[in-house]
C-alpha positions in Angstrom: -20.1 -11.5 23.3 -23.0 -11.9 21.0 -25.6 -14.4 22.1 -28.8 -15.4 20.4 -31.1 -17.8 22.3 -34.1 -19.3 20.6 -37.1 -20.8 22.3 -40.7 -21.8 21.6 -40.1 -24.9 19.5 -42.4 -27.8 20.1 -44.5 -30.5 18.5 -47.5 -29.1 16.6 -50.3 -30.7 14.6 -50.8 -29.7 11.0 -52.8 -26.5 10.8 -51.6 -25.5 14.3 -49.6 -22.5 15.4 -46.4 -21.8 17.3 -44.5 -18.7 18.3 -40.7 -18.7 18.4 -38.7 -16.2 20.3 -35.0 -15.2 20.1 -33.5 -13.2 22.9 -30.4 -11.2 22.0 -27.6 -10.0 24.2 -24.0 -8.8 23.9 -24.7 -6.2 21.2 -27.0 -3.3 20.4 -30.0 -5.2 19.1 -31.8 -2.1 17.9 -29.0 -1.5 15.3 -29.2 -4.8 13.5 -31.5 -6.4 10.9 -32.4 -9.9 11.9 -33.7 -13.1 10.3 -35.0 -16.5 10.9 -33.7 -19.5 9.0 -34.4 -23.3 9.3 -32.8 -26.6 8.5 -35.0 -29.6 7.8 -33.6 -33.1 8.3 -31.2 -34.0 5.6 -31.5 -30.6 3.9 -29.5 -27.4 3.8 -30.1 -24.2 5.7 -33.0 -22.2 4.3 -33.7 -18.5 5.0 -37.3 -18.0 6.3 -37.9 -14.4 7.1 -36.1 -11.1 7.8 -36.8 -7.7 9.4 -34.9 -4.4 9.5 -33.6 -3.0 12.8 -36.6 -0.6 13.2 -39.1 -3.4 12.5 -39.9 -2.2 9.0 -40.3 -4.0 5.7 -40.5 -7.7 6.8 -39.5 -10.1 4.1 -40.5 -13.8 3.7 -39.5 -16.8 1.7 -42.3 -17.9 -0.7 -42.7 -21.1 1.2 -43.9 -19.3 4.4 -45.5 -16.1 3.0 -49.0 -15.6 4.3 -48.5 -18.1 7.1 -45.5 -16.8 9.1 -45.0 -13.3 10.6 -41.7 -12.0 11.8 -41.6 -9.2 14.4 -39.4 -7.7 17.0 -39.6 -5.9 20.3 -36.6 -3.6 20.6 -37.5 -2.8 24.2 -37.0 -6.5 25.0 -34.1 -7.3 22.6 -36.3 -10.0 21.3 -37.1 -11.4 17.8 -40.3 -13.4 17.1 -41.6 -15.7 14.5 -45.4 -16.4 14.6 -46.1 -19.5 12.6 -49.6 -20.3 11.6 -51.1 -23.0 9.4 -48.2 -25.2 10.1 -47.5 -28.1 7.7 -45.3 -31.2 8.0 -42.8 -29.6 5.7 -42.2 -26.9 8.2 -40.5 -29.4 10.5 -37.0 -28.1 11.1 -34.5 -26.7 13.5 -35.2 -22.9 13.5 -32.4 -20.4 14.0 -32.3 -16.7 14.5 -29.4 -14.8 12.9 -27.9 -11.3 13.0 -27.0 -9.5 9.8 -23.3 -8.5 9.8 -22.4 -4.9 10.8 -22.3 -2.4 8.0 -25.1 -3.9 5.9 -27.5 -1.0 5.6 -29.6 -2.1 2.6 -30.2 -5.8 2.1 -30.7 -6.9 -1.5 -30.8 -10.6 -0.8 -32.0 -11.7 2.6 -31.6 -15.3 1.6 -27.9 -15.0 1.1 -26.6 -16.7 4.2 -23.2 -15.1 4.0 -24.6 -11.8 5.2 -25.2 -13.2 8.7 -22.4 -13.2 11.2 -24.1 -14.7 14.3 -26.4 -17.5 14.9 -28.3 -19.0 17.8 -28.3 -22.7 18.8 -31.7 -23.4 17.3 -35.1 -24.5 18.5 -36.8 -27.6 17.1 -40.2 -27.4 15.5 -41.9 -30.7 14.6 -45.2 -30.8 12.7 -46.9 -34.1 12.8 -50.4 -35.6 13.3 
C-alpha cells in the first residue's frame, strides 16, 4: 500500500524559510520521480517542483524558481522541499505526489494526471 506522509508545515513570516518532508512507504521509492504540489485557499491544485528518481534534473514552477529547492534522500525514502524567501502567496496546503509507473521521461511535470498517489498534505501559512 502506497503511503506518502508530509510534514514540516508551519506558520512563517514573509521572508522566512521552511523545510517540508515527505516520507514514502509501500513502494520502491528509488524507482519513481516525485513532485510537490500545493493548493491555496479557494484555488486549484498547482504543481510546484519535481525531481527524477535518481535526484537529477529538478524542475520548478516559475512562481517558486530561485526560492524553493526540491531534493530527495533515497536512503531514507524521503522527499524534501526547502522553501526560502517565503511570501504570503505561498500560503497553501502542500502535497507530495508520485509519478505513475512507466513514465520514464516527463515532458510536462505540471500535468497533474501523471501522478497516481498523493499524501494528505501539510499546511504552510505565510503571514506577518
